C-alpha positions in Angstrom: 49.8 -80.0 137.8 49.7 -79.4 141.5 52.7 -81.5 142.0 54.6 -79.5 139.4 53.6 -76.3 140.9 54.5 -77.4 144.4 57.9 -78.5 143.1 58.4 -75.2 141.2 57.4 -73.0 144.2 59.5 -75.1 146.6 62.5 -74.8 144.4 62.1 -71.0 144.1 61.6 -70.7 147.8 64.8 -72.8 148.3 66.8 -70.7 145.8 65.3 -67.3 147.0 66.2 -68.2 150.5 69.8 -68.3 149.5 69.7 -64.7 148.0 70.4 -61.5 150.0 67.4 -60.9 151.9 55.9 -55.1 157.3 52.4 -55.7 157.0 50.3 -57.6 154.4 47.0 -56.0 153.6 44.3 -54.6 151.4 40.9 -53.0 151.9 41.0 -53.3 154.9 43.2 -56.0 156.4 42.3 -57.7 159.5 44.1 -56.7 162.7 47.3 -58.6 163.6 48.3 -59.5 160.0 52.1 -59.4 159.7 54.6 -60.3 157.1 58.4 -60.3 156.8 60.8 -60.2 154.0 62.7 -63.3 153.4 64.4 -62.5 150.1 64.3 -60.1 147.3 66.1 -59.6 143.9 65.4 -57.9 140.5 66.3 -59.6 137.3 65.7 -57.9 133.9 63.0 -55.5 135.2 61.2 -58.1 137.3 61.1 -58.0 141.1 61.2 -61.4 142.8 60.1 -60.9 146.5 59.7 -63.8 148.9 57.7 -63.1 152.0 56.3 -64.9 154.9 52.7 -63.7 155.9 50.9 -64.6 159.2 47.1 -64.2 159.4 45.4 -64.8 162.7 42.2 -66.8 163.1 39.2 -65.0 161.8 41.1 -62.4 159.8 41.4 -61.6 156.1 43.9 -59.9 153.7 41.2 -57.6 152.5 40.2 -57.4 148.9 43.1 -56.8 146.6 44.9 -57.8 143.3 48.5 -58.0 142.2 50.3 -56.5 139.2 52.2 -59.8 138.6 51.5 -63.4 139.6 51.9 -64.6 143.2 52.8 -68.2 144.1 52.1 -69.5 147.6 52.7 -72.3 150.0 50.6 -72.8 153.1 53.0 -73.7 156.0 50.4 -73.8 158.7 46.6 -73.4 159.0 44.1 -73.3 156.2 43.7 -70.6 153.6 40.2 -70.1 152.3 40.5 -68.0 148.9 37.6 -66.2 147.3 37.3 -64.4 143.9 35.2 -61.4 142.9 32.2 -63.5 142.3 32.1 -64.3 146.1 32.7 -67.9 145.5 35.5 -70.0 146.9 38.2 -70.7 144.3 40.2 -72.8 146.7 40.9 -74.1 150.2 44.5 -74.9 150.8 46.1 -76.7 153.8 49.6 -77.2 155.0 52.0 -78.1 152.1 49.6 -77.1 149.4 50.5 -74.5 146.8 48.3 -71.9 145.1 48.8 -69.2 142.4 47.1 -65.8 142.2 46.7 -64.4 138.6 47.8 -60.8 137.9 45.7 -57.7 137.1 42.5 -55.9 138.2 40.4 -58.6 136.6 41.6 -60.9 139.3 40.4 -59.3 142.6 40.4 -61.7 145.5 40.6 -62.1 149.2 42.4 -64.7 151.5 40.6 -65.6 154.8 41.6 -67.6 157.7 38.4 -69.2 158.8 40.1 -71.7 161.1 41.2 -71.5 164.8 44.9 -71.6 164.3 47.2 -68.9 162.7 47.7 -69.2 159.0 51.2 -68.9 157.8 52.1 -68.5 154.1 55.2 -68.2 152.1 54.6 -65.9 149.1 56.7 -65.4 146.0 55.6 -62.1 144.2 56.8 -61.9 140.6 56.2 -58.1 139.9 57.2 -55.4 137.3 60.1 -53.6 139.0 58.9 -51.1 141.5 55.3 -52.4 141.7 53.6 -52.6 145.1 53.0 -56.1 146.6 49.2 -55.5 146.2 46.7 -53.1 144.9 43.7 -52.3 147.2 40.3 -53.1 145.7 36.7 -52.5 147.0 34.6 -55.3 148.1 33.0 -56.5 144.9 29.6 -56.9 146.7 30.2 -60.1 148.8 28.4 -60.5 152.1 31.8 -60.9 153.8 35.0 -58.8 154.1 
């Protein structure tokens, strides 16, 4: 399954990079988090947005959710991903892929617990006009 997802995400990243081509964050994002648009298109009411995000060591995305699925590839560093139960639902290193499910029932946070910058390529598959993310309060976890 991971191999299939990695192949699909890599294929989409390659195709999206051929298409016509800010700040990532939630509640609250860590300082120094940046992102840049790599490609964007809309097909049949769905926005496909490819972005590169950089998260410095010790920083987080803040708690948030998405209105559509997000597919990611870790290019550098290690992503520690946590769900609303405060449990880790994955730790991803270079070359690994991950998927974030859509909707307010899937609040999560991404953390860079390492000592090197975390670089992600993210493909957002969203209803046309939706924001990249929706802020969410900390669900009661002892970390932000």
